[in-house]
DRENLUM-33029 format. One record per residue (C-alpha): x, y, z; residue in three letters; residue number from 0. Coordinates in Angstrom, 3 decimals, padded with zeros to 6 digits. Each point is the difference from the previous one (the first is absolute). Layout:
BEGIN
+----------+----------+----------+------+------+
|     east |    north |       up | resn | resi |
+----------+----------+----------+------+------+
|        X |        Y |        Z |  ala |  NUM |
...
+----------+----------+----------+------+------+
***
This chain:
BEGIN
+----------+----------+----------+------+------+
|     east |    north |       up | resn | resi |
+----------+----------+----------+------+------+
|  136.862 |  057.731 | -207.895 |  unk |    0 |
| -002.552 |  000.395 |  002.801 |  unk |    1 |
| -003.612 |  000.495 | -001.066 |  unk |    2 |
| -003.148 |  000.640 |  001.992 |  unk |    3 |
| -000.402 | -001.016 |  003.638 |  unk |    4 |
|  003.451 | -000.502 |  001.612 |  unk |    5 |
|  001.010 | -003.460 |  001.213 |  unk |    6 |
|  002.664 | -000.371 |  002.694 |  unk |    7 |
|  001.730 | -002.970 |  001.564 |  unk |    8 |
| -000.840 | -000.625 |  003.662 |  unk |    9 |
|  002.032 | -003.199 |  000.422 |  unk |   10 |
|  002.766 | -000.924 | -000.299 |  unk |   11 |
|  002.089 |  003.186 | -000.106 |  unk |   12 |
| -002.768 |  002.617 |  000.128 |  unk |   13 |
|  000.222 |  002.575 | -002.777 |  unk |   14 |
| -000.867 |  003.662 |  000.318 |  unk |   15 |
| -000.025 |  000.552 | -003.751 |  unk |   16 |
| -002.757 | -001.374 | -002.240 |  unk |   17 |
|  000.917 | -003.074 | -002.029 |  unk |   18 |
|  000.116 |  000.513 | -003.756 |  unk |   19 |
| -000.757 | -002.782 | -002.463 |  unk |   20 |
|  003.672 | -000.969 | -000.241 |  unk |   21 |
|  000.169 | -000.513 |  003.772 |  unk |   22 |
| -003.284 | -001.929 |  000.039 |  unk |   23 |
|  001.180 | -002.203 | -002.851 |  unk |   24 |
|  003.158 | -000.826 |  001.955 |  unk |   25 |
| -002.035 | -000.826 |  003.125 |  unk |   26 |
| -002.288 | -002.450 | -001.800 |  unk |   27 |
|  002.483 | -001.187 | -002.613 |  unk |   28 |
|  000.317 | -003.293 | -001.850 |  unk |   29 |
|  001.341 | -003.191 |  001.540 |  unk |   30 |
|  002.876 | -002.159 | -001.260 |  unk |   31 |
| -002.145 | -003.125 |  000.369 |  unk |   32 |
| -003.613 | -000.802 | -001.008 |  unk |   33 |
| -002.464 |  001.880 |  002.177 |  unk |   34 |
| -003.760 |  000.251 |  000.391 |  unk |   35 |
| -001.004 |  003.367 |  001.424 |  unk |   36 |
| -003.604 |  000.664 |  001.022 |  unk |   37 |
| -001.360 |  003.553 |  000.065 |  unk |   38 |
| -003.208 |  001.003 |  001.807 |  unk |   39 |
| -001.686 |  002.991 |  001.580 |  unk |   40 |
| -002.152 | -000.315 |  003.139 |  unk |   41 |
| -001.812 |  002.248 |  002.450 |  unk |   42 |
|  001.033 |  000.467 |  003.637 |  unk |   43 |
| -002.594 | -002.581 |  001.002 |  unk |   44 |
|  001.103 | -002.525 | -002.612 |  unk |   45 |
| -002.481 |  000.555 | -002.840 |  unk |   46 |
|  001.149 | -000.767 | -003.525 |  unk |   47 |
| -002.677 |  002.131 | -001.695 |  unk |   48 |
| -002.267 |  003.006 |  000.461 |  unk |   49 |
| -003.361 | -000.260 | -001.777 |  unk |   50 |
|  001.233 | -003.215 | -001.582 |  unk |   51 |
|  003.169 |  001.339 | -001.630 |  unk |   52 |
|  003.626 |  000.491 |  001.076 |  unk |   53 |
|  000.085 |  003.437 | -001.643 |  unk |   54 |
| -001.801 |  001.465 |  003.011 |  unk |   55 |
|  003.065 | -000.768 |  002.126 |  unk |   56 |
|  002.678 |  001.104 | -002.436 |  unk |   57 |
|  001.389 |  003.519 | -000.203 |  unk |   58 |
|  002.874 |  001.742 | -001.728 |  unk |   59 |
|  002.879 | -001.533 |  002.051 |  unk |   60 |
| -001.394 | -003.524 | -000.425 |  unk |   61 |
| -000.460 |  000.505 | -003.741 |  unk |   62 |
|  003.550 |  001.331 | -000.294 |  unk |   63 |
|  001.501 | -003.099 |  001.627 |  unk |   64 |
| -002.492 | -002.193 | -001.904 |  unk |   65 |
|  001.407 |  001.375 | -003.274 |  unk |   66 |
|  003.601 | -000.485 |  001.098 |  unk |   67 |
| -000.651 | -003.622 |  000.984 |  unk |   68 |
| -001.454 | -000.644 | -003.448 |  unk |   69 |
|  003.097 |  001.590 | -001.539 |  unk |   70 |
|  002.268 | -002.308 |  002.006 |  unk |   71 |
| -001.729 | -003.328 | -000.731 |  unk |   72 |
|  000.351 | -002.439 | -002.880 |  unk |   73 |
| -003.612 | -001.138 |  000.263 |  unk |   74 |
| -003.158 |  001.214 |  001.689 |  unk |   75 |
| -002.061 | -002.867 |  001.467 |  unk |   76 |
| -003.715 |  000.449 |  000.659 |  unk |   77 |
| -002.983 | -002.259 |  000.605 |  unk |   78 |
| -002.698 | -000.115 | -002.669 |  unk |   79 |
| -002.655 |  001.241 |  002.445 |  unk |   80 |
|  002.036 |  003.077 |  000.851 |  unk |   81 |
|  000.717 |  000.599 | -003.680 |  unk |   82 |
| -003.738 |  000.026 | -000.712 |  unk |   83 |
| -001.181 |  001.833 |  003.129 |  unk |   84 |
|  002.610 |  002.757 | -000.042 |  unk |   85 |
| -000.308 |  000.434 | -003.778 |  unk |   86 |
|  003.671 | -000.489 | -000.801 |  unk |   87 |
|  001.195 |  001.650 | -003.162 |  unk |   88 |
|  003.204 | -000.730 | -001.908 |  unk |   89 |
|  003.127 |  000.210 |  002.181 |  unk |   90 |
|  001.781 |  003.080 | -001.318 |  unk |   91 |
|  002.705 |  002.279 |  001.384 |  unk |   92 |
|  000.894 |  003.590 | -000.748 |  unk |   93 |
|  003.078 |  000.828 | -002.078 |  unk |   94 |
|  002.188 |  000.804 |  003.013 |  unk |   95 |
| -000.636 | -003.422 |  001.534 |  unk |   96 |
|  000.402 | -001.769 | -003.335 |  unk |   97 |
|  003.356 |  001.770 | -000.399 |  unk |   98 |
|  001.064 | -001.259 |  003.433 |  unk |   99 |
| -000.889 | -003.558 | -001.018 |  unk |  100 |
|  001.919 |  000.289 | -003.281 |  unk |  101 |
|  003.045 |  001.394 |  001.839 |  unk |  102 |
| -000.146 | -002.975 |  002.373 |  unk |  103 |
| -000.267 | -002.633 | -002.713 |  unk |  104 |
| -003.714 | -000.711 |  000.457 |  unk |  105 |
| -002.862 | -000.249 | -002.468 |  unk |  106 |
| -001.827 |  003.307 | -000.323 |  unk |  107 |
| -003.115 | -001.395 |  001.673 |  unk |  108 |
| -000.554 | -002.708 |  002.612 |  unk |  109 |
| -001.971 | -003.077 | -001.030 |  unk |  110 |
| -003.531 | -000.348 |  001.349 |  unk |  111 |
| -000.598 | -003.431 |  001.579 |  unk |  112 |
| -003.591 | -000.952 |  000.799 |  unk |  113 |
| -000.818 | -002.913 |  002.316 |  unk |  114 |
| -003.329 | -001.604 | -000.901 |  unk |  115 |
| -001.272 | -003.471 |  000.873 |  unk |  116 |
| -003.128 |  000.298 | -002.150 |  unk |  117 |
|  001.291 |  002.184 | -002.872 |  unk |  118 |
| -003.000 |  002.284 |  000.438 |  unk |  119 |
|  001.819 |  002.730 | -001.901 |  unk |  120 |
| -000.942 |  002.447 | -002.739 |  unk |  121 |
|  002.643 |  000.145 | -002.751 |  unk |  122 |
| -001.443 |  003.377 | -001.027 |  unk |  123 |
|  000.815 |  001.562 |  003.404 |  unk |  124 |
|  002.663 |  002.654 | -000.496 |  unk |  125 |
|  002.366 | -001.845 |  002.350 |  unk |  126 |
|  000.289 | -002.602 | -002.772 |  unk |  127 |
| -001.058 |  001.702 | -003.222 |  unk |  128 |
|  002.118 |  003.133 |  000.507 |  unk |  129 |
|  002.966 | -001.596 |  001.791 |  unk |  130 |
|  003.411 |  001.236 | -001.212 |  unk |  131 |
|  001.518 | -003.346 |  001.070 |  unk |  132 |
| -001.827 | -003.290 | -000.533 |  unk |  133 |
| -001.607 | -001.032 |  003.335 |  unk |  134 |
|  000.272 | -003.433 |  001.608 |  unk |  135 |
| -002.895 | -001.891 |  001.595 |  unk |  136 |
|  000.638 | -002.667 |  002.648 |  unk |  137 |
| -002.846 | -002.524 |  000.188 |  unk |  138 |
| -000.962 | -003.641 |  000.714 |  unk |  139 |
|  000.625 | -002.876 | -002.382 |  unk |  140 |
| -003.663 | -000.474 | -000.974 |  unk |  141 |
| -001.173 |  003.629 | -000.161 |  unk |  142 |
| -001.620 |  000.920 | -003.308 |  unk |  143 |
|  001.156 |  003.368 | -001.391 |  unk |  144 |
| -002.615 |  002.327 | -001.499 |  unk |  145 |
|  000.208 |  000.680 | -003.738 |  unk |  146 |
|  002.783 |  002.415 | -000.814 |  unk |  147 |
|  001.943 | -000.245 |  003.263 |  unk |  148 |
|  002.948 | -001.888 | -001.507 |  unk |  149 |
|  000.177 |  002.686 | -002.714 |  unk |  150 |
|  000.872 |  002.651 |  002.601 |  unk |  151 |
|  001.729 | -001.961 |  002.799 |  unk |  152 |
|  002.180 | -003.023 |  000.721 |  unk |  153 |
| -001.999 | -002.544 |  002.018 |  unk |  154 |
|  002.151 | -002.098 |  002.349 |  unk |  155 |
| -001.592 | -003.023 |  001.678 |  unk |  156 |
|  001.315 | -000.706 |  003.495 |  unk |  157 |
| -001.833 | -002.431 |  002.271 |  unk |  158 |
| -003.187 | -002.065 | -000.287 |  unk |  159 |
| -002.658 |  000.766 |  002.616 |  unk |  160 |
|  001.378 |  003.515 |  000.586 |  unk |  161 |
|  002.770 |  002.176 | -001.371 |  unk |  162 |
|  003.365 | -001.228 |  001.279 |  unk |  163 |
|  001.522 |  003.359 |  000.911 |  unk |  164 |
|  003.479 | -001.371 |  000.734 |  unk |  165 |
|  000.145 | -001.637 | -003.432 |  unk |  166 |
| -001.388 |  003.147 | -001.621 |  unk |  167 |
|  002.621 |  002.225 |  001.610 |  unk |  168 |
|  002.745 | -002.448 | -000.983 |  unk |  169 |
| -001.145 |  000.237 | -003.623 |  unk |  170 |
|  000.065 |  003.808 |  000.201 |  unk |  171 |
|  003.566 | -000.187 |  001.330 |  unk |  172 |
|  000.959 | -002.215 | -002.940 |  unk |  173 |
| -001.306 |  002.745 | -002.265 |  unk |  174 |
|  002.307 |  002.497 |  001.686 |  unk |  175 |
| -002.775 |  001.580 |  002.078 |  unk |  176 |
|  001.646 | -000.233 |  003.425 |  unk |  177 |
| -001.037 |  003.266 |  001.650 |  unk |  178 |
| -003.738 | -000.482 |  000.547 |  unk |  179 |
| -002.431 |  002.565 |  001.394 |  unk |  180 |
| -003.385 | -001.258 |  001.194 |  unk |  181 |
| -002.850 |  002.504 |  000.377 |  unk |  182 |
| -002.553 | -002.491 |  001.297 |  unk |  183 |
| -002.707 | -000.708 |  000.603 |  unk |  184 |
| -000.321 | -001.313 |  003.539 |  unk |  185 |
| -000.659 | -003.638 | -000.986 |  unk |  186 |
|  003.091 | -000.071 | -002.208 |  unk |  187 |
|  002.051 |  001.557 |  002.816 |  unk |  188 |
| -001.340 | -002.630 |  002.393 |  unk |  189 |
|  000.834 | -002.827 | -002.395 |  unk |  190 |
|  003.512 |  001.325 | -000.586 |  unk |  191 |
|  000.515 |  000.274 |  003.762 |  unk |  192 |
| -001.260 | -003.564 |  000.552 |  unk |  193 |
|  002.470 | -001.223 | -002.630 |  unk |  194 |
|  002.809 |  001.968 |  001.724 |  unk |  195 |
|  000.721 |  001.946 | -003.180 |  unk |  196 |
| -000.187 |  003.567 |  001.361 |  unk |  197 |
|  003.441 |  001.580 |  000.413 |  unk |  198 |
| -001.072 |  003.558 |  000.719 |  unk |  199 |
| -003.023 |  002.120 |  000.909 |  unk |  200 |
| -000.230 |  003.703 | -000.744 |  unk |  201 |
| -002.953 |  001.325 |  001.974 |  unk |  202 |
| -001.418 |  003.508 | -000.138 |  unk |  203 |
| -001.997 |  000.892 |  003.117 |  unk |  204 |
| -002.612 |  002.630 | -000.778 |  unk |  205 |
| -001.001 |  002.279 |  002.938 |  unk |  206 |
| -003.652 | -001.022 | -000.199 |  unk |  207 |
| -002.392 | -002.044 |  002.124 |  unk |  208 |
| -002.100 | -001.848 | -002.571 |  unk |  209 |
| -002.286 | -001.653 |  002.561 |  unk |  210 |
| -001.406 | -003.538 | -000.122 |  unk |  211 |
| -000.814 | -001.749 | -003.260 |  unk |  212 |
|  003.020 | -000.030 | -002.331 |  unk |  213 |
|  002.303 | -003.002 | -000.042 |  unk |  214 |
|  003.706 | -000.164 |  000.831 |  unk |  215 |
|  002.887 |  000.071 | -002.458 |  unk |  216 |
|  000.174 | -003.805 |  000.243 |  unk |  217 |
| -002.667 | -002.717 | -000.234 |  unk |  218 |
| -000.412 | -003.729 | -000.601 |  unk |  219 |
|  001.076 | -003.132 |  001.825 |  unk |  220 |
|  001.881 |  000.165 |  003.296 |  unk |  221 |
|  003.790 | -000.092 | -000.235 |  unk |  222 |
|  002.914 | -000.007 |  002.466 |  unk |  223 |
|  001.261 |  003.458 |  001.022 |  unk |  224 |
|  002.954 |  001.244 | -002.036 |  unk |  225 |
|  002.513 |  002.465 |  001.427 |  unk |  226 |
|  001.187 |  002.963 | -002.069 |  unk |  227 |
|  002.547 |  002.434 |  001.432 |  unk |  228 |
| -000.602 |  003.754 | -000.078 |  unk |  229 |
|  002.195 |  001.681 | -002.628 |  unk |  230 |
| -001.173 |  003.600 |  000.065 |  unk |  231 |
| -002.721 |  002.380 |  001.145 |  unk |  232 |
| -000.826 |  003.031 | -002.119 |  unk |  233 |
| -002.516 |  002.733 |  000.799 |  unk |  234 |
| -001.742 |  002.501 | -002.244 |  unk |  235 |
| -001.146 |  003.393 |  001.203 |  unk |  236 |
| -003.640 | -000.986 | -000.499 |  unk |  237 |
|  000.329 | -002.625 |  002.782 |  unk |  238 |
|  000.556 | -003.045 | -002.220 |  unk |  239 |
|  002.510 | -002.633 |  001.130 |  unk |  240 |
|  001.914 | -002.105 | -002.512 |  unk |  241 |
|  001.368 | -003.218 |  001.505 |  unk |  242 |
|  002.322 | -002.552 | -001.569 |  unk |  243 |
|  000.534 | -003.453 |  001.518 |  unk |  244 |
|  002.085 | -002.787 | -001.535 |  unk |  245 |
|  001.546 | -003.364 |  000.736 |  unk |  246 |
|  003.352 |  000.164 |  001.762 |  unk |  247 |
+----------+----------+----------+------+------+
***
């Protein structure tokens, strides 16, 4: 089924016909081995937000792929700051996407995983309180959880001075959560890159010049460059580009 603004493949094998959700699902797919996929939207000049929020860059094609990536993952990984700033609600999918997950042997909903060094989290936030699947929080060994957090989430302690992301991801894999989708924020993306944990980047390029001020999709300490090969280029009729890069 094709809905809304058409999306076509530019590379490889350019398509003249719009891609329906079945074709898009096949293009993004699930891997046979553990994978951490990062998904971001940015402006033409590299901004990660407009007026402080990513929603100003996102349109219908980006939201369509965004929903499909959530359908495909076992767990959705997000930094605590992004969870608070973007006002995350419970991770829910429509019936059609839940049916796809059931047919493919997956839990109906992906697990929300929040990365927080300080545990500055509100257990009453809908992302926790209304979650259809119990969330997981990755934190430091000595972080003190707020009252009620352990009632609504599993708190996993990985690392001392900061969250040990490699250890945290290994624990998620042990729980059967091997297909991970990270939605940011920039500091978490930067830390994952520095730890060489990023296997794939799905980047939507919005046809906007945001101007100076907003940050990039990545932030934090300097890290060696990491090469990801281009897998596909999709284009929507509203001028949006959807890029996918992954390890060879």
